[in-house]
VOPA-238350 format. One record per atom (N, C-alpha, C, O): x, z, y. Coordinates in steps of 0.1 Angstrom, whole numbers, padded with zeros to 4 digits, always signed. Last residue first. Example, Ala and Ser with C-alpha at 12.3 -4.5 7.8 and 13.67 -1.06 7.14 Angstrom:
BEGIN
+0128+0071-0022
+0137+0071-0011
+0129+0079+0000
+0134+0080+0011
+0132+0078-0057
+0123+0078-0045
+0132+0078-0033
+0142+0085-0033
***
This chain:
BEGIN
+0211-0041+0074
+0203-0045+0086
+0210-0054+0095
+0205-0059+0106
+0215-0050+0041
+0222-0046+0053
+0214-0051+0065
+0211-0062+0067
+0188-0040+0020
+0197-0050+0026
+0204-0044+0038
+0200-0034+0043
+0171-0030-0010
+0178-0027+0003
+0187-0038+0007
+0193-0045-0001
+0143-0051-0022
+0156-0044-0024
+0162-0040-0010
+0159-0047+0000
+0120-0064-0039
+0120-0055-0027
+0133-0046-0028
+0132-0035-0034
+0108-0094-0052
+0119-0085-0050
+0116-0076-0038
+0111-0081-0028
+0077-0099-0070
+0087-0103-0059
+0097-0091-0057
+0094-0080-0061
+0062-0090-0090
+0065-0104-0091
+0075-0108-0080
+0080-0119-0080
+0051-0065-0094
+0065-0066-0095
+0070-0080-0095
+0081-0083-0099
+0023-0069-0093
+0030-0060-0083
+0045-0060-0083
+0051-0056-0074
+0019-0084-0116
+0017-0090-0103
+0024-0082-0092
+0029-0087-0082
+0024-0066-0136
+0033-0077-0135
+0031-0083-0121
+0041-0088-0115
+0001-0049-0131
+0015-0044-0130
+0025-0055-0128
+0034-0054-0120
-0020-0066-0136
-0018-0060-0123
-0004-0055-0121
+0002-0057-0110
-0015-0073-0163
-0014-0083-0153
-0013-0077-0139
-0005-0083-0131
-0018-0048-0176
-0005-0054-0176
-0004-0065-0166
+0007-0067-0160
-0045-0044-0171
-0036-0035-0165
-0022-0041-0165
-0015-0040-0155
-0055-0065-0187
-0058-0065-0172
-0048-0056-0165
-0043-0059-0154
-0047-0058-0213
-0042-0070-0207
-0044-0071-0192
-0036-0076-0185
-0036-0024-0219
-0048-0033-0216
-0043-0046-0209
-0035-0045-0200
-0015-0007-0220
-0015-0019-0229
-0027-0028-0227
-0028-0038-0234
-0023+0014-0203
-0012+0006-0199
-0011-0007-0208
-0006-0017-0203
-0057+0019-0196
-0046+0020-0206
-0035+0010-0202
-0038-0002-0199
-0065+0029-0163
-0066+0020-0174
-0054+0020-0183
-0043+0022-0179
-0081+0056-0149
-0068+0051-0152
-0070+0042-0164
-0076+0045-0174
-0109+0052-0128
-0104+0054-0142
-0090+0049-0143
-0088+0038-0138
-0132+0067-0104
-0121+0058-0108
-0116+0062-0122
-0118+0073-0126
-0158+0073-0081
-0153+0073-0094
-0142+0063-0096
-0141+0052-0090
-0154+0090-0049
-0159+0079-0057
-0152+0079-0071
-0142+0086-0073
-0165+0115-0025
-0156+0109-0034
-0162+0097-0041
-0174+0093-0039
-0166+0136-0001
-0173+0123-0003
-0164+0114-0012
-0155+0107-0007
-0150+0157+0002
-0163+0160-0003
-0172+0147-0005
-0183+0148-0009
-0126+0147+0011
-0126+0155-0001
-0140+0158-0007
-0141+0160-0019
-0136+0113+0021
-0132+0127+0023
-0131+0134+0010
-0136+0129+0000
-0126+0079+0030
-0136+0089+0025
-0130+0103+0027
-0121+0105+0035
-0118+0053+0037
-0118+0064+0046
-0128+0074+0042
-0137+0078+0050
-0122+0036+0016
-0108+0038+0021
-0107+0048+0032
-0096+0050+0037
-0150+0035+0013
-0141+0039+0002
-0127+0043+0007
-0122+0054+0003
-0161+0029+0037
-0168+0039+0029
-0159+0044+0017
-0161+0055+0013
-0146+0007+0045
-0144+0020+0051
-0150+0031+0043
-0145+0042+0043
-0144-0019+0040
-0143-0010+0029
-0141+0004+0033
-0136+0013+0026
-0146-0033+0064
-0154-0037+0053
-0155-0028+0041
-0164-0027+0034
-0126-0020+0082
-0140-0017+0082
-0148-0021+0070
-0158-0014+0067
-0099-0022+0084
-0104-0018+0071
-0119-0016+0071
-0124-0011+0061
-0073-0030+0101
-0086-0036+0099
-0091-0033+0085
-0088-0039+0076
-0047-0022+0106
-0057-0012+0107
-0071-0017+0104
-0081-0010+0106
-0029-0039+0080
-0030-0034+0093
-0042-0024+0094
-0046-0019+0083
-0027-0042+0053
-0017-0048+0061
-0018-0044+0076
-0008-0045+0083
-0029-0011+0034
-0035-0023+0040
-0025-0029+0049
-0015-0023+0053
-0029+0010+0007
-0021+0002+0016
-0028-0010+0021
-0033-0018+0013
-0045+0041+0004
-0046+0027+0001
-0038+0019+0011
-0040+0021+0023
-0039+0071-0011
-0037+0064+0002
-0036+0049-0001
-0027+0045-0009
-0059+0097-0027
-0050+0085-0027
-0050+0079-0014
-0058+0081-0005
-0064+0129-0040
-0063+0121-0028
-0054+0109-0030
-0043+0111-0034
-0063+0148-0059
-0071+0135-0062
-0073+0127-0049
-0083+0120-0048
-0032+0161-0051
-0044+0162-0059
-0050+0148-0061
-0043+0139-0064
-0019+0148-0020
-0020+0158-0030
-0033+0157-0038
-0043+0154-0033
+0001+0134+0003
-0009+0130-0008
-0009+0140-0019
+0001+0140-0027
+0020+0139+0020
+0007+0144+0024
-0004+0140+0013
-0015+0143+0015
+0043+0127+0009
+0043+0142+0010
+0029+0147+0014
+0026+0159+0010
+0035+0101-0015
+0038+0107-0002
+0036+0122-0001
+0029+0128-0009
+0040+0070-0033
+0037+0084-0032
+0040+0089-0018
+0046+0082-0010
+0033+0039-0050
+0039+0047-0039
+0034+0062-0041
+0025+0065-0048
+0018+0024-0068
+0032+0020-0066
+0039+0028-0055
+0049+0024-0050
-0007+0022-0086
+0000+0034-0081
+0015+0031-0079
+0023+0034-0088
-0031-0002-0078
-0018+0000-0085
-0011+0012-0078
-0008+0011-0066
-0065-0010-0086
-0055-0005-0077
-0042-0002-0085
-0043+0001-0096
-0092-0033-0091
-0080-0026-0096
-0071-0022-0085
-0070-0029-0075
-0115-0047-0083
-0116-0033-0086
-0104-0026-0090
-0104-0014-0092
-0114-0073-0074
-0116-0071-0088
-0117-0057-0092
-0120-0054-0104
-0129-0084-0043
-0120-0075-0050
-0124-0073-0065
-0136-0072-0068
-0128-0114-0029
-0137-0105-0036
-0129-0097-0045
-0122-0102-0055
-0118-0126+0003
-0115-0123-0011
-0127-0114-0016
-0134-0108-0008
-0112-0149+0029
-0121-0140+0023
-0118-0138+0008
-0116-0148+0001
-0084-0151+0051
-0091-0156+0039
-0100-0145+0034
-0097-0133+0035
-0068-0141+0071
-0077-0151+0075
-0085-0157+0063
-0093-0166+0065
-0055-0119+0059
-0047-0131+0063
-0056-0143+0066
-0053-0154+0063
-0084-0109+0044
-0070-0107+0045
-0063-0120+0049
-0065-0130+0042
-0115-0094+0040
-0108-0105+0046
-0093-0100+0048
-0090-0090+0053
-0137-0087+0012
-0128-0082+0023
-0120-0094+0028
-0119-0104+0021
-0164-0076-0009
-0157-0086-0001
-0148-0080+0010
-0152-0070+0016
-0166-0062-0041
-0167-0060-0026
-0158-0071-0019
-0147-0074-0023
-0162-0064-0068
-0172-0072-0062
-0174-0071-0047
-0182-0078-0041
-0152-0030-0072
-0153-0044-0078
-0165-0052-0072
-0176-0046-0071
-0155-0005-0062
-0147-0015-0054
-0149-0029-0059
-0148-0039-0051
-0169+0009-0081
-0175+0007-0068
-0168-0003-0059
-0174-0009-0050
-0149+0011-0102
-0161+0003-0103
-0168+0000-0090
-0173-0012-0088
-0117+0010-0101
-0127+0016-0093
-0140+0007-0093
-0140-0003-0087
-0089+0016-0121
-0101+0008-0119
-0111+0016-0112
-0115+0026-0116
-0054+0017-0117
-0067+0024-0116
-0078+0014-0114
-0076+0004-0107
-0024+0018-0134
-0034+0009-0129
-0047+0017-0129
-0051+0022-0139
+0007+0035-0127
-0006+0034-0134
-0015+0024-0127
-0013+0021-0115
+0030+0039-0113
+0029+0026-0119
+0016+0025-0128
+0015+0016-0137
+0029+0074-0116
+0034+0063-0109
+0033+0050-0118
+0036+0051-0130
-0001+0091-0127
+0013+0087-0129
+0017+0075-0121
+0009+0066-0120
-0020+0113-0110
-0020+0098-0114
-0005+0094-0116
+0002+0093-0105
-0011+0139-0108
-0025+0136-0111
-0026+0122-0117
-0033+0120-0127
+0015+0140-0102
+0011+0150-0111
-0004+0148-0116
-0008+0153-0126
+0018+0120-0082
+0022+0117-0096
+0018+0127-0106
+0017+0124-0118
-0005+0112-0059
+0002+0124-0064
+0005+0122-0078
-0004+0122-0087
+0000+0079-0045
-0007+0089-0053
+0001+0102-0054
+0013+0102-0050
-0008+0050-0027
+0001+0061-0029
-0007+0072-0036
-0018+0075-0033
-0015+0017-0040
-0019+0030-0035
-0008+0040-0036
+0000+0039-0045
-0018-0018-0036
-0010-0006-0037
-0016+0006-0032
-0023+0006-0022
-0041-0035-0028
-0037-0032-0042
-0029-0020-0044
-0032-0011-0052
-0043-0040-0001
-0056-0038-0009
-0053-0036-0024
-0063-0037-0032
-0010-0053+0001
-0023-0049+0007
-0035-0050-0002
-0036-0059-0010
+0017-0040-0016
+0007-0051-0016
-0006-0047-0010
-0012-0038-0015
+0050-0034-0014
+0037-0029-0010
+0028-0041-0009
+0031-0051-0002
+0072-0037-0043
+0066-0042-0030
+0053-0036-0027
+0044-0034-0036
+0091-0011-0055
+0079-0019-0058
+0074-0024-0044
+0071-0016-0035
+0114+0006-0057
+0115-0008-0051
+0103-0017-0054
+0105-0029-0056
+0104+0031-0064
+0110+0023-0075
+0112+0008-0070
+0111-0001-0078
+0077+0033-0040
+0087+0039-0049
+0092+0028-0059
+0086+0018-0061
+0074+0005-0019
+0069+0018-0023
+0081+0024-0031
+0092+0021-0029
+0087-0014+0009
+0086-0011-0005
+0080+0003-0007
+0080+0011+0002
+0078-0040+0033
+0084-0028+0028
+0081-0025+0014
+0074-0033+0007
+0069-0064+0042
+0060-0052+0045
+0066-0040+0039
+0060-0029+0040
+0089-0083+0035
+0083-0082+0049
+0075-0070+0052
+0074-0066+0064
+0118-0071+0019
+0104-0075+0017
+0097-0073+0031
+0099-0063+0038
+0144-0062+0020
+0142-0076+0022
+0127-0080+0021
+0124-0092+0022
+0150-0032+0041
+0147-0039+0029
+0143-0054+0031
+0141-0058+0042
+0168-0005+0055
+0163-0019+0057
+0161-0025+0043
+0169-0023+0034
+0158+0029+0055
+0167+0019+0051
+0160+0005+0053
+0148+0004+0052
+0157+0061+0073
+0152+0049+0068
+0162+0040+0061
+0174+0043+0063
+0145+0094+0080
+0156+0085+0079
+0151+0073+0071
+0142+0074+0062
+0130+0120+0100
+0129+0108+0091
+0141+0099+0092
+0146+0096+0102
+0126+0143+0113
+0139+0140+0108
+0139+0128+0099
+0148+0127+0090
+0099+0145+0120
+0109+0145+0131
+0123+0141+0126
+0131+0137+0134
+0087+0147+0095
+0086+0135+0102
+0096+0134+0114
+0102+0123+0116
+0091+0174+0088
+0099+0163+0081
+0098+0150+0089
+0108+0143+0089
+0073+0186+0105
+0087+0189+0106
+0096+0178+0100
+0106+0174+0105
+0049+0176+0095
+0053+0174+0108
+0068+0176+0111
+0074+0168+0117
+0049+0186+0069
+0050+0172+0071
+0054+0169+0085
+0062+0159+0087
+0048+0214+0075
+0059+0209+0068
+0060+0194+0069
+0072+0189+0071
+0023+0216+0088
+0035+0219+0096
+0048+0213+0089
+0057+0208+0095
+0001+0190+0077
+0007+0203+0076
+0020+0204+0085
+0025+0194+0089
-0022+0172+0099
-0012+0173+0088
-0005+0186+0088
-0004+0192+0099
-0040+0168+0119
-0041+0181+0111
-0032+0181+0099
-0033+0190+0091
-0020+0148+0140
-0033+0155+0138
-0032+0167+0130
-0025+0177+0133
+0001+0133+0146
+0000+0137+0132
-0013+0145+0129
-0015+0149+0118
+0007+0128+0172
+0002+0117+0165
-0002+0121+0150
-0007+0113+0143
+0018+0152+0181
+0006+0147+0188
-0001+0136+0180
-0013+0133+0181
+0042+0155+0167
+0030+0162+0164
+0017+0157+0169
+0007+0158+0163
+0067+0143+0169
+0056+0134+0168
+0042+0141+0165
+0033+0135+0161
+0096+0147+0186
+0084+0155+0182
+0072+0145+0181
+0068+0140+0192
+0127+0134+0174
+0117+0135+0184
+0105+0143+0178
+0104+0145+0166
+0149+0139+0157
+0150+0129+0168
+0140+0131+0179
+0142+0129+0190
+0168+0161+0139
+0155+0160+0145
+0156+0150+0157
+0163+0153+0167
+0189+0144+0115
+0187+0153+0127
+0173+0151+0133
+0167+0140+0131
+0177+0140+0080
+0185+0137+0092
+0183+0147+0104
+0176+0157+0102
+0162+0142+0058
+0174+0151+0059
+0182+0148+0071
+0193+0153+0072
+0140+0130+0047
+0138+0137+0060
+0150+0147+0061
+0148+0158+0066
+0142+0096+0034
+0142+0111+0033
+0140+0117+0047
+0140+0110+0057
+0132+0069+0037
+0140+0073+0025
+0141+0089+0023
+0140+0094+0012
+0110+0045+0048
+0114+0059+0048
+0121+0062+0035
+0117+0058+0024
+0120+0012+0055
+0112+0021+0048
+0118+0035+0048
+0130+0036+0049
+0118-0018+0075
+0125-0006+0072
+0115+0004+0065
+0103+0004+0068
+0121-0053+0079
+0113-0042+0075
+0122-0030+0071
+0133-0031+0066
+0126-0075+0105
+0132-0067+0095
+0124-0055+0092
+0119-0048+0101
+0121-0109+0116
+0116-0095+0114
+0123-0088+0104
+0127-0094+0094
+0127-0134+0140
+0132-0126+0129
+0125-0113+0129
+0123-0106+0139
+0121-0147+0163
+0115-0153+0151
+0119-0145+0139
+0115-0148+0128
+0123-0119+0183
+0122-0133+0183
+0115-0138+0171
+0103-0134+0168
+0121-0093+0163
+0129-0097+0173
+0130-0112+0174
+0137-0119+0165
+0101-0068+0149
+0102-0082+0152
+0111-0085+0164
+0108-0079+0175
+0102-0045+0124
+0106-0047+0137
+0109-0062+0140
+0117-0068+0133
+0079-0028+0105
+0085-0041+0106
+0089-0044+0121
+0080-0044+0129
+0080+0002+0086
+0078-0005+0099
+0085-0018+0098
+0095-0020+0091
+0069+0031+0068
+0075+0018+0069
+0072+0012+0083
+0063+0016+0089
+0055+0055+0069
+0065+0053+0059
+0072+0040+0059
+0081+0038+0051
+0037+0063+0088
+0032+0053+0078
+0042+0052+0067
+0039+0048+0056
+0053+0082+0102
+0040+0086+0097
+0036+0076+0085
+0032+0081+0075
+0075+0067+0111
+0077+0079+0102
+0064+0083+0096
+0065+0088+0084
+0062+0047+0126
+0070+0043+0114
+0072+0055+0105
+0071+0054+0093
+0051+0063+0145
+0042+0056+0136
+0049+0051+0124
+0044+0052+0113
+0074+0072+0158
+0065+0081+0152
+0056+0075+0142
+0053+0080+0131
+0083+0047+0169
+0091+0055+0160
+0083+0064+0152
+0084+0066+0139
+0061+0041+0186
+0064+0032+0174
+0073+0039+0164
+0071+0038+0152
+0063+0062+0204
+0051+0061+0196
+0053+0052+0184
+0047+0054+0174
+0089+0056+0215
+0086+0068+0208
+0074+0068+0199
+0074+0072+0188
+0102+0023+0209
+0093+0033+0217
+0090+0045+0209
+0089+0044+0197
+0134+0020+0195
+0120+0018+0195
+0113+0027+0205
+0118+0038+0208
+0166+0003+0194
+0158+0014+0199
+0143+0011+0199
+0139+0000+0203
+0172-0016+0164
+0172-0014+0178
+0164-0002+0182
+0155+0002+0175
+0185+0001+0135
+0175-0007+0141
+0178-0007+0156
+0185+0002+0161
+0204+0018+0125
+0202+0006+0117
+0191-0003+0123
+0187-0013+0118
+0229+0042+0131
+0217+0034+0137
+0216+0021+0129
+0225+0014+0128
+0237+0066+0107
+0241+0054+0114
+0228+0048+0120
+0218+0048+0113
+0233+0087+0089
+0231+0090+0104
+0234+0078+0113
+0235+0079+0125
+0232+0081+0063
+0245+0085+0069
+0244+0088+0084
+0255+0091+0090
+0207+0071+0059
+0211+0084+0053
+0224+0089+0058
+0226+0101+0057
+0200+0057+0092
+0200+0057+0077
+0205+0070+0072
+0206+0080+0080
+0175+0057+0119
+0188+0061+0113
+0188+0060+0098
+0177+0062+0092
+0161+0038+0145
+0160+0044+0131
+0174+0046+0126
+0183+0039+0128
+0164+0048+0180
+0167+0039+0168
+0163+0046+0155
+0163+0058+0154
+0142+0054+0207
+0149+0060+0195
+0152+0049+0184
+0143+0042+0180
+0140+0060+0242
+0138+0051+0230
+0147+0056+0219
+0158+0062+0221
+0139+0067+0270
+0134+0075+0260
+0130+0066+0248
+0119+0065+0244
+0147+0046+0287
+0157+0056+0283
+0152+0064+0271
+0160+0068+0262
+0142+0012+0290
+0135+0025+0286
+0146+0034+0281
+0152+0032+0271
+0155-0011+0295
+0154-0002+0306
+0148+0011+0302
+0148+0021+0310
+0151-0026+0273
+0164-0021+0275
+0164-0011+0286
+0173-0002+0286
+0120-0018+0256
+0127-0025+0267
+0141-0018+0269
+0142-0006+0267
+0121-0015+0220
+0118-0009+0233
+0125-0017+0244
+0136-0023+0241
+0112-0042+0197
+0121-0031+0203
+0116-0027+0217
+0109-0034+0224
+0079-0043+0183
+0090-0050+0189
+0099-0039+0195
+0095-0028+0198
+0062-0040+0151
+0065-0036+0165
+0076-0044+0170
+0083-0052+0163
+0038-0034+0128
+0046-0045+0133
+0049-0043+0148
+0040-0043+0156
+0033-0009+0103
+0032-0013+0117
+0042-0025+0120
+0053-0025+0115
+0019-0011+0073
+0032-0013+0079
+0030-0017+0094
+0026-0029+0096
-0005+0015+0065
-0001+0001+0067
+0013+0001+0072
+0019+0012+0076
-0031+0034+0048
-0019+0033+0056
-0015+0018+0057
-0021+0010+0050
-0060+0055+0042
-0053+0042+0042
-0041+0043+0051
-0040+0051+0060
-0076+0077+0019
-0073+0073+0032
-0065+0060+0032
-0065+0054+0021
-0101+0088-0005
-0090+0079+0000
-0089+0079+0015
-0098+0080+0022
-0107+0106-0035
-0110+0103-0022
-0098+0096-0015
-0087+0098-0020
-0121+0106-0069
-0110+0104-0059
-0116+0103-0045
-0128+0100-0043
-0127+0118-0099
-0134+0117-0086
-0123+0117-0075
-0117+0128-0072
-0123+0100-0128
-0116+0108-0118
-0124+0107-0105
-0128+0096-0101
-0134+0098-0161
-0138+0096-0147
-0130+0106-0138
-0130+0118-0140
-0108+0090-0185
-0119+0098-0180
-0122+0095-0165
-0113+0090-0158
-0098+0055-0189
-0097+0069-0191
-0109+0076-0185
-0118+0070-0180
-0106+0024-0205
-0107+0033-0193
-0107+0047-0197
-0113+0052-0206
-0108+0010-0228
-0095+0010-0221
-0095+0019-0209
-0084+0022-0203
-0134+0009-0236
-0125+0018-0243
-0111+0019-0237
-0104+0029-0240
-0145-0011-0217
-0148+0004-0216
-0138+0012-0224
-0134+0023-0219
-0122-0035-0206
-0131-0031-0216
-0133-0016-0215
-0123-0008-0213
-0120-0042-0170
-0115-0037-0183
-0125-0034-0193
-0137-0031-0190
-0131-0073-0156
-0132-0059-0157
-0126-0054-0170
-0126-0061-0180
-0107-0100-0148
-0119-0094-0155
-0119-0079-0155
-0108-0073-0153
-0093-0107-0116
-0092-0103-0130
-0106-0098-0135
-0114-0094-0128
-0089-0116-0090
-0100-0123-0098
-0098-0119-0113
-0103-0127-0122
-0070-0113-0069
-0081-0103-0071
-0092-0109-0080
-0104-0106-0077
-0048-0129-0068
-0060-0134-0061
-0072-0125-0063
-0083-0129-0060
-0030-0117-0084
-0026-0119-0070
-0038-0124-0062
-0038-0122-0050
-0043-0118-0109
-0041-0105-0102
-0038-0107-0087
-0043-0099-0079
-0041-0145-0113
-0054-0139-0111
-0053-0125-0105
-0062-0121-0097
-0013-0146-0117
-0020-0153-0106
-0034-0148-0103
-0038-0147-0091
-0011-0132-0140
-0005-0127-0128
-0010-0134-0116
-0012-0127-0105
-0026-0148-0159
-0030-0134-0155
-0024-0129-0142
-0031-0123-0134
-0028-0181-0145
-0022-0172-0153
-0027-0158-0150
-0033-0156-0139
-0057-0202-0141
-0046-0194-0135
-0041-0185-0146
-0048-0181-0155
-0068-0235-0145
-0068-0222-0150
-0055-0214-0145
-0044-0220-0145
-0079-0254-0116
-0070-0252-0127
-0070-0237-0132
-0073-0228-0124
-0114-0259-0110
-0101-0254-0106
-0092-0253-0118
-0097-0250-0129
-0138-0267-0122
-0134-0273-0109
-0120-0270-0105
-0114-0277-0097
-0144-0253-0145
-0140-0267-0146
-0136-0273-0133
-0131-0285-0134
-0171-0232-0132
-0161-0235-0142
-0157-0250-0141
-0165-0259-0138
-0176-0218-0100
-0180-0228-0110
-0168-0231-0119
-0157-0233-0115
-0169-0183-0098
-0167-0197-0093
-0171-0206-0104
-0171-0203-0115
-0188-0153-0094
-0180-0162-0102
-0179-0176-0095
-0188-0179-0086
-0184-0120-0080
-0190-0133-0080
-0182-0144-0086
-0170-0144-0084
-0175-0094-0103
-0172-0102-0090
-0179-0115-0091
-0181-0121-0102
-0196-0069-0116
-0189-0081-0118
-0186-0087-0104
-0194-0085-0095
-0198-0036-0130
-0200-0046-0120
-0192-0058-0121
-0181-0057-0127
-0207-0030-0165
-0197-0029-0154
-0201-0039-0143
-0206-0050-0147
-0224-0035-0186
-0226-0023-0178
-0217-0021-0167
-0219-0012-0159
-0201-0054-0205
-0215-0050-0203
-0215-0036-0196
-0208-0027-0199
-0172-0065-0187
-0178-0059-0199
-0193-0054-0196
-0196-0052-0184
-0173-0095-0167
-0171-0081-0169
-0177-0076-0182
-0186-0083-0188
-0156-0125-0160
-0167-0118-0168
-0164-0104-0170
-0153-0101-0174
-0150-0150-0136
-0146-0137-0143
-0158-0131-0149
-0170-0133-0144
-0142-0184-0133
-0152-0174-0133
-0146-0162-0141
-0139-0163-0150
-0110-0192-0118
-0121-0195-0126
-0130-0183-0127
-0127-0172-0121
-0101-0188-0083
-0099-0186-0097
-0111-0191-0105
-0122-0193-0099
-0090-0209-0056
-0099-0199-0062
-0098-0199-0077
-0096-0210-0083
-0054-0212-0052
-0067-0217-0051
-0077-0208-0058
-0072-0199-0066
-0034-0185-0039
-0036-0197-0047
-0050-0202-0045
-0058-0196-0038
-0010-0166-0024
-0024-0171-0023
-0025-0184-0029
-0018-0194-0026
+0008-0141-0035
+0008-0156-0036
-0006-0160-0035
-0014-0159-0045
+0018-0116-0016
+0007-0120-0024
+0008-0136-0024
+0008-0142-0013
+0046-0096-0016
+0042-0110-0013
+0031-0113-0022
+0032-0114-0034
+0056-0082-0006
+0042-0083-0009
+0040-0097-0008
+0034-0105-0002
+0084+0058+0008
+0087+0049+0001
+0095+0057-0008
+0101+0052-0018
+0067+0081+0018
+0078+0074+0011
+0074+0059+0010
+0064+0052+0010
+0045+0094+0029
+0058+0095+0036
+0069+0089+0028
+0080+0090+0033
+0011+0086+0035
+0022+0087+0026
+0035+0088+0034
+0035+0083+0046
-0012+0106+0054
-0006+0093+0051
+0007+0095+0042
+0012+0106+0042
***
């Protein structure tokens, strides 16, 4: 899972999309029934056209895992083994959390703490703090280095409900991915032909994916051609064959030229809302 660090504007169904010859297409909506959407609105609703073949880079054989922002509540006041999140200065910035929730926050790289009607999101900033607890039991086969760093995780509060990736980029479910920047540059747009046209459900609505992913995050456990796809929760079954693949079960992907109109729309859509540090 990534170790660093959304608002999707749900609009009415988009106009029909058309793919370049030979590329998969998402199901079309009848023309003339809905207002025309801007490119950013089409990016937000996963209805962009497929990229022109000349805009696609060489085939990358990627494999994927997934991560999400856990939504938790503070530990009961009577629980002694509870841990607050600490900032870079070692100050407490959250109410005490159950140990499993603290470890999940460190593993996923973000957490949303709900208190009554208010929620505050926190994102991982570094692993230079004191060792607070041992999360090894939740980290499976991750490296000893990642496990050691997790015990010393430090955070900051942000104004976005699901947290930020790198460069204060909002985390967008089914769009943001964490990457190894030496393989896929940050803020790149990736097109996955096998993803295009696939149905998924988010926030009670059914969507048809346009095939684009946005490299808006990175993580200590993400190396080489491994990507981590951000989801809003653990419900990933409709796309499990892609988002829970392995090093030996890969899929094709292409970096899209930055000046391609579809890539520009994806990037603009990912930066359409603010994700800034705030005082907790």
